[in-house]
C-alpha positions as CSV (number, residue, x, y, z in Angstrom):
1,M,83.2,55.6,314.9
2,R,82.6,54.9,311.2
3,Q,83.4,51.4,310.0
4,A,86.5,51.3,307.8
5,I,85.6,50.1,304.3
6,S,88.1,48.2,302.2
7,F,87.4,47.1,298.6
8,P,86.3,43.5,298.8
9,M,86.7,40.9,296.1
10,N,83.1,39.8,296.7
11,A,80.1,41.9,295.8
12,I,77.9,39.9,298.2
13,E,79.1,38.2,301.4
14,I,76.6,36.2,303.4
15,K,77.7,34.5,306.6
16,D,75.7,32.2,308.8
17,L,72.4,33.8,307.6
18,K,69.4,32.5,309.4
19,K,65.7,33.5,309.1
20,I,62.9,32.0,311.3
21,Y,59.4,33.3,310.6
22,K,57.4,33.3,313.8
23,G,54.5,31.0,314.0
24,T,50.9,31.9,314.9
25,K,48.3,30.2,317.0
26,K,47.6,27.9,314.0
27,S,51.1,27.3,312.7
28,E,54.6,26.5,313.9
29,P,57.6,28.7,313.4
30,K,59.1,28.2,309.9
31,L,62.9,28.0,309.3
32,A,63.3,29.7,306.0
33,L,67.1,30.0,306.0
34,D,69.4,27.7,308.0
35,S,72.7,29.5,308.6
36,I,73.6,29.8,304.9
37,N,76.9,31.1,303.6
38,L,77.5,32.6,300.1
39,N,80.3,34.7,298.5
40,I,79.4,36.2,295.2
41,P,82.5,37.6,293.3
42,K,82.5,41.1,292.0
43,G,81.7,41.4,288.3
44,S,80.3,37.8,288.1
45,M,77.1,36.6,286.7
46,F,75.8,34.4,289.5
47,A,72.7,32.2,289.6
48,L,70.8,31.3,292.8
49,L,68.6,28.4,292.0
50,G,66.1,26.3,294.0
51,P,62.6,24.9,294.1
52,N,59.6,27.1,295.2
53,G,59.9,27.8,298.9
54,A,63.6,27.0,299.1
55,G,64.5,30.3,300.6
56,K,65.7,32.3,297.5
57,S,63.2,35.2,297.9
58,T,63.8,35.4,301.6
59,A,67.6,35.9,301.0
60,I,66.9,38.5,298.4
61,N,64.4,40.4,300.6
62,I,66.9,40.4,303.5
63,M,69.5,42.0,301.1
64,A,66.8,44.5,300.0
65,G,66.0,45.5,303.5
66,L,62.4,44.2,303.2
67,V,62.8,41.2,305.7
68,V,64.7,41.3,309.0
69,K,67.1,38.5,309.5
70,T,67.1,36.4,312.6
71,S,70.9,36.1,312.8
72,G,74.1,36.2,310.7
73,S,75.6,38.9,308.6
74,V,75.2,40.3,305.0
75,K,77.6,42.6,303.3
76,L,76.9,44.4,300.0
77,N,79.9,45.8,298.3
78,G,81.7,45.7,301.6
79,Y,78.9,47.4,303.6
80,D,77.2,45.5,306.4
81,I,73.4,45.9,306.1
82,D,73.1,46.5,309.8
83,E,76.0,48.8,310.4
84,M,75.9,50.8,307.2
85,P,72.3,50.3,305.9
86,R,72.2,53.4,303.6
87,S,75.5,52.6,301.9
88,A,74.5,48.9,301.5
89,K,71.1,49.8,300.0
90,K,72.7,52.2,297.5
91,S,75.0,49.3,296.4
92,I,72.1,47.1,295.2
93,G,69.2,47.3,292.7
94,I,66.4,44.7,292.9
95,V,64.3,43.7,290.0
96,P,61.4,41.8,291.7
97,Q,59.1,39.2,290.1
98,E,56.1,41.5,290.4
99,I,55.7,44.5,288.2
100,T,55.3,47.4,290.6
101,F,54.7,51.0,289.4
102,D,51.7,53.3,288.8
103,P,50.2,52.2,285.5
104,F,49.4,55.9,284.7
105,F,53.0,57.1,285.2
106,S,55.2,57.3,282.1
107,P,58.6,55.5,282.2
108,R,60.2,59.0,282.6
109,N,58.0,59.7,285.6
110,V,58.8,56.2,287.1
111,L,62.6,56.8,286.9
112,E,62.5,60.4,288.0
113,L,60.4,59.4,291.1
114,Q,62.8,56.6,291.9
115,A,65.8,58.9,291.6
116,G,64.2,61.3,293.9
117,M,63.7,58.6,296.5
118,Y,67.4,57.9,296.4
119,G,68.2,61.6,296.8
120,I,69.8,62.0,293.4
121,A,70.1,65.6,292.3
122,K,68.3,66.4,289.1
123,K,71.6,67.4,287.4
124,D,73.0,63.9,288.2
125,R,70.0,61.8,287.0
126,R,70.5,59.5,284.0
127,T,66.8,58.9,283.1
128,M,67.0,59.1,279.3
129,E,70.4,57.4,279.2
130,I,69.0,54.4,281.1
131,L,65.8,54.3,279.0
132,D,67.8,54.4,275.8
133,M,70.1,51.6,277.0
134,L,67.0,49.4,277.6
135,G,65.3,50.3,274.3
136,L,62.6,52.4,276.0
137,A,63.6,56.0,274.9
138,D,60.8,56.2,272.4
139,K,58.3,55.3,275.1
140,A,59.6,57.7,277.7
141,D,56.4,59.7,277.8
142,A,53.9,56.9,277.2
143,T,51.8,55.6,280.1
144,A,53.2,52.5,281.7
145,R,49.9,50.7,281.2
146,S,50.3,51.0,277.4
147,L,53.6,49.1,277.4
148,S,53.9,45.5,276.4
149,G,54.8,42.9,279.0
150,G,58.4,42.8,277.9
151,M,58.7,46.5,278.0
152,R,57.4,46.6,281.5
153,R,60.0,44.1,282.5
154,R,62.7,46.2,281.0
155,L,61.2,49.2,282.8
156,M,61.7,47.3,286.1
157,V,65.3,46.8,285.2
158,A,65.6,50.6,284.4
159,K,64.0,51.4,287.8
160,A,66.6,49.3,289.6
161,M,69.4,51.1,287.8
162,V,68.6,54.7,288.5
163,H,71.1,55.0,291.4
164,D,73.8,53.1,289.5
165,P,74.2,50.2,291.9
166,E,77.2,47.9,291.7
167,I,74.9,44.8,292.2
168,L,71.8,44.0,290.2
169,V,69.5,41.3,291.5
170,L,67.1,39.8,288.9
171,D,64.3,37.7,290.6
172,E,62.6,35.6,287.9
173,P,63.0,38.5,285.3
174,T,61.7,36.6,282.3
175,A,58.6,35.0,283.8
176,G,55.8,35.4,281.3
177,V,58.0,37.1,278.7
178,D,58.1,35.7,275.1
179,I,61.3,34.3,273.6
180,E,62.2,37.4,271.5
181,L,61.7,39.9,274.4
182,R,63.6,37.5,276.7
183,Q,66.6,37.6,274.4
184,Q,66.5,41.4,274.3
185,L,66.4,41.5,278.1
186,W,69.4,39.2,278.4
187,D,71.3,41.3,275.8
188,N,70.8,44.3,278.1
189,V,71.9,42.3,281.2
190,K,75.0,41.0,279.4
191,L,75.9,44.6,278.6
192,L,75.6,45.7,282.2
193,N,77.7,42.8,283.3
194,K,80.4,43.8,280.7
195,E,80.4,47.2,282.3
196,G,81.4,45.6,285.6
197,K,78.0,45.2,287.3
198,T,77.6,42.1,289.4
199,I,74.4,40.2,288.4
200,L,72.5,37.9,290.8
201,L,69.9,35.9,289.0
202,T,67.1,33.6,290.2
203,T,65.2,31.7,287.5
204,H,63.1,28.6,286.9
205,Y,64.4,28.5,283.3
206,L,67.5,26.5,284.1
207,E,68.8,26.7,280.5
208,E,69.1,30.5,281.0
209,A,71.2,30.0,284.1
210,E,73.4,27.5,282.3
211,S,74.0,29.7,279.3
212,M,74.3,33.1,281.2
213,C,76.0,32.4,284.5
214,D,79.6,31.5,285.4
215,R,78.9,30.4,289.0
216,I,75.8,28.7,290.4
217,A,74.5,28.1,293.9
218,I,71.5,25.8,294.6
219,I,69.4,26.3,297.7
220,N,66.9,23.8,299.1
221,H,64.9,23.7,302.3
222,G,66.8,26.8,303.5
223,N,70.3,25.2,303.0
224,V,72.9,25.8,300.3
225,I,73.5,22.4,298.8
226,A,75.9,23.5,296.0
227,D,77.9,26.6,295.3
228,E,80.5,26.1,292.5
229,D,81.8,27.3,289.2
230,K,79.4,26.2,286.5
231,D,81.8,23.7,284.9
232,D,82.6,22.1,288.2
233,L,78.9,21.8,289.0
234,L,78.0,20.2,285.7
235,A,80.8,17.7,286.1
236,R,78.9,16.2,289.1
237,I,76.2,14.6,286.9
238,E,76.0,11.0,288.0
239,G,73.9,9.6,285.2
240,K,72.7,11.1,281.9
241,E,71.0,9.6,278.9
242,I,71.5,10.4,275.2
243,T,69.5,8.9,272.4
244,F,70.9,8.3,268.9
245,R,68.4,7.9,266.1
246,L,70.0,5.6,263.6
247,D,69.6,5.5,259.8
248,R,68.2,2.0,259.8
249,E,66.6,-0.6,262.1
250,I,68.6,-2.0,264.9
251,T,67.8,-5.3,266.6
252,S,70.9,-6.0,268.8
253,I,73.7,-4.0,270.4
254,P,76.8,-4.1,268.2
255,E,80.1,-5.4,269.6
256,A,81.7,-2.0,269.2
257,L,79.3,-0.6,271.8
258,S,80.0,-3.3,274.4
259,G,81.9,-0.9,276.6
260,F,78.8,1.3,277.0
261,T,75.5,0.9,278.9
262,A,73.2,0.8,275.9
263,R,69.7,-0.3,275.1
264,I,67.4,-0.3,272.1
265,E,64.1,1.6,272.1
266,G,61.8,1.1,269.2
267,N,63.2,0.2,265.8
268,R,65.9,2.8,265.3
269,R,66.7,4.4,268.6
270,L,69.8,3.6,270.6
271,V,69.9,5.0,274.2
272,I,73.2,5.2,276.1
273,T,73.4,5.9,279.8
274,Y,76.7,7.5,280.9
275,R,78.5,9.8,283.4
276,P,79.8,12.9,281.6
277,A,82.9,13.0,283.9
278,D,83.9,9.5,282.6
279,T,82.5,9.3,279.1
280,S,82.4,11.9,276.3
281,V,79.7,12.1,273.6
282,G,82.5,12.1,271.1
283,S,83.6,8.6,272.2
284,M,80.0,7.3,271.7
285,I,79.8,8.8,268.2
286,N,83.2,7.3,267.3
287,A,82.1,3.9,268.5
288,I,78.8,4.0,266.5
289,Q,80.7,5.1,263.4
290,K,82.7,1.8,263.6
291,T,79.4,-0.1,263.2
292,E,77.3,-0.5,260.1
293,Y,74.9,2.2,261.3
294,G,74.8,5.9,260.6
295,I,73.5,8.6,262.9
296,S,70.4,10.6,261.8
297,D,69.9,12.6,264.9
298,I,71.1,13.0,268.5
299,I,68.6,13.7,271.3
300,T,69.0,14.7,274.9
301,D,66.1,15.0,277.3
302,H,67.1,18.3,279.0
303,S,70.1,20.5,279.9
304,D,73.0,19.3,282.0
305,L,72.1,21.8,284.7
306,E,68.6,20.4,285.0
307,D,70.2,17.0,285.5
308,V,72.4,18.3,288.3
309,F,69.5,20.3,289.8
310,L,67.2,17.4,290.0
311,Q,69.9,15.1,291.3
312,L,70.9,17.4,294.2
313,T,67.5,18.6,295.2
314,K,66.0,15.1,295.3
315,R,69.0,13.9,297.4
316,S,68.6,16.8,299.9
């Protein structure tokens, strides 16, 4: 009897997912995923972050059907990957880290071959439409080996889109791509998201996740240690530093700044340690403006998301 399919609110539902890689004579079994749970809303831009070896690629490969899970369940667009594998597979497009296609094939050939593998009739194929959307129409008949690194990355996105999946997984899509081409790629991804596609992103460029995604999960040692809306996650920062470069030399902390944890570095730098949930940058600026000093520059060490990421992964 066929499983009844409803229209779920979540594009991806992962429940108690566990993966244990069997050991060998020289190694012990490895727990890659420890009963993780994730719900990724439809139409969202979702980031799955974690250190190398945290379990991100294992989770993605299970969704793609490349790795067999040990236990638990995964649903893609409402389809269980065990009970309805073909429907589940058609629901997802994977853009892997590695660039994988024949270097002597043209982009047109690559997409036509991929469409054939999904059983898409020739009259229903969108090869040139997809190439045009990703800025590759003028390279449709060039050999793939003649494409630049950024174009090859975009071709990988095009390849994942031939069967019009509801879910697009981008696994480190901008690794090795220069800034200009990275921006072009993100413009394409934003367009797909506006059209209703659910985007699942893994990246080591945390500033990308912070600017692009509306919900973020962090995985470490096979466990999900955070899964929250971006704003709620960023509010968890326990301690952050901001440096004010002043317009003149400072030798002591002014009385107006007595309510802050401040220190002097060098001749003109004032460093304030604060918790964003309790103290705003605006309040610091207002306090400095009440002193005899002016502000020449404001410096932060790294993004808020990087602060949270380091804080949570070190703790776990």
